[in-house]
C-alpha positions as a Markdown table, in Angstrom:
| # | Residue | x | y | z |
|---|---|---|---|---|
| 1 | Asn | 123.2 | 113.0 | 108.7 |
| 2 | Gly | 124.0 | 109.5 | 110.0 |
| 3 | Asp | 122.2 | 109.9 | 113.4 |
| 4 | Phe | 120.8 | 106.4 | 113.5 |
| 5 | Ser | 120.0 | 106.5 | 117.2 |
| 6 | Thr | 117.6 | 109.5 | 116.7 |
| 7 | Ala | 116.2 | 107.9 | 113.5 |
| 8 | Gln | 115.4 | 104.7 | 115.3 |
| 9 | Lys | 113.6 | 106.6 | 118.1 |
| 10 | Ile | 111.5 | 108.4 | 115.6 |
| 11 | His | 110.8 | 105.2 | 113.7 |
| 12 | Leu | 109.7 | 103.4 | 116.8 |
| 13 | Gln | 107.5 | 106.3 | 117.8 |
| 14 | Leu | 105.7 | 106.2 | 114.4 |
| 15 | Trp | 105.5 | 102.4 | 114.2 |
| 16 | Pro | 102.0 | 102.1 | 115.6 |
| 17 | Leu | 100.7 | 104.1 | 112.6 |
| 18 | His | 102.0 | 101.7 | 110.0 |
| 19 | Lys | 99.4 | 99.1 | 110.1 |
| 20 | Pro | 96.3 | 101.3 | 110.2 |
| 21 | Leu | 97.8 | 103.8 | 107.8 |
| 22 | Tyr | 98.1 | 101.2 | 105.0 |
| 23 | Ala | 95.3 | 98.7 | 106.0 |
| 24 | Asp | 92.9 | 99.8 | 103.2 |
| 25 | Gly | 95.6 | 100.6 | 100.7 |
| 26 | Asn | 97.9 | 103.5 | 99.9 |
| 27 | Pro | 97.3 | 106.5 | 99.6 |
| 28 | Ser | 93.8 | 106.3 | 101.3 |
| 29 | Gly | 95.1 | 106.1 | 104.8 |
| 30 | Val | 97.6 | 108.9 | 104.2 |
| 31 | Lys | 94.9 | 111.1 | 102.7 |
| 32 | Ala | 92.5 | 110.4 | 105.7 |
| 33 | Leu | 95.2 | 111.4 | 108.2 |
| 34 | Thr | 96.3 | 114.5 | 106.4 |
| 35 | Ala | 92.6 | 115.6 | 106.0 |
| 36 | His | 92.1 | 114.9 | 109.7 |
| 37 | Leu | 95.1 | 117.3 | 110.4 |
| 38 | Gly | 93.7 | 119.9 | 108.1 |
| 39 | Leu | 96.4 | 119.5 | 105.5 |
| 40 | Gly | 94.3 | 118.5 | 102.5 |
| 41 | Gly | 91.2 | 116.8 | 101.4 |
| 42 | Glu | 90.1 | 113.2 | 101.1 |
| 43 | Tyr | 89.5 | 113.3 | 97.3 |
| 44 | Phe | 89.9 | 110.2 | 95.2 |
| 45 | Arg | 89.6 | 109.2 | 91.6 |
| 46 | Leu | 88.5 | 105.6 | 90.9 |
| 47 | Pro | 89.7 | 103.0 | 91.4 |
| 48 | Leu | 90.9 | 104.5 | 94.7 |
| 49 | Val | 88.4 | 104.8 | 97.6 |
| 50 | Gly | 88.4 | 106.1 | 101.1 |
| 51 | Ile | 89.2 | 103.9 | 104.2 |
| 52 | Ser | 86.6 | 102.0 | 106.1 |
| 53 | Asp | 85.2 | 103.3 | 109.4 |
| 54 | Pro | 86.9 | 100.7 | 111.5 |
| 55 | Val | 90.3 | 101.5 | 110.0 |
| 56 | Arg | 89.6 | 105.2 | 110.4 |
| 57 | Arg | 88.9 | 104.7 | 114.1 |
| 58 | Asp | 92.1 | 102.6 | 114.5 |
| 59 | Leu | 94.2 | 105.1 | 112.5 |
| 60 | Phe | 93.0 | 108.1 | 114.5 |
| 61 | Ala | 93.4 | 106.3 | 117.8 |
| 62 | Ala | 97.0 | 105.3 | 116.9 |
| 63 | Phe | 97.7 | 108.9 | 115.9 |
| 64 | Gln | 96.2 | 110.2 | 119.1 |
| 65 | Lys | 98.5 | 107.9 | 121.1 |
| 66 | Ile | 101.7 | 109.2 | 119.5 |
| 67 | Ser | 100.8 | 112.9 | 119.4 |
């Protein structure tokens, strides 16, 4: 609705998720986080694979900080 001030606040709040969310490729990080939230499963068809354990820790830590 053109409320750029609010949009910028939300964007900056979510910014810490960007790097770990896509570190191992899209959509693996998104699927990991949605599964963590109980919103789906972490199911993949090759050539897609899940995220690595270090990225998973970073992603969940970043999410914990913003939630």
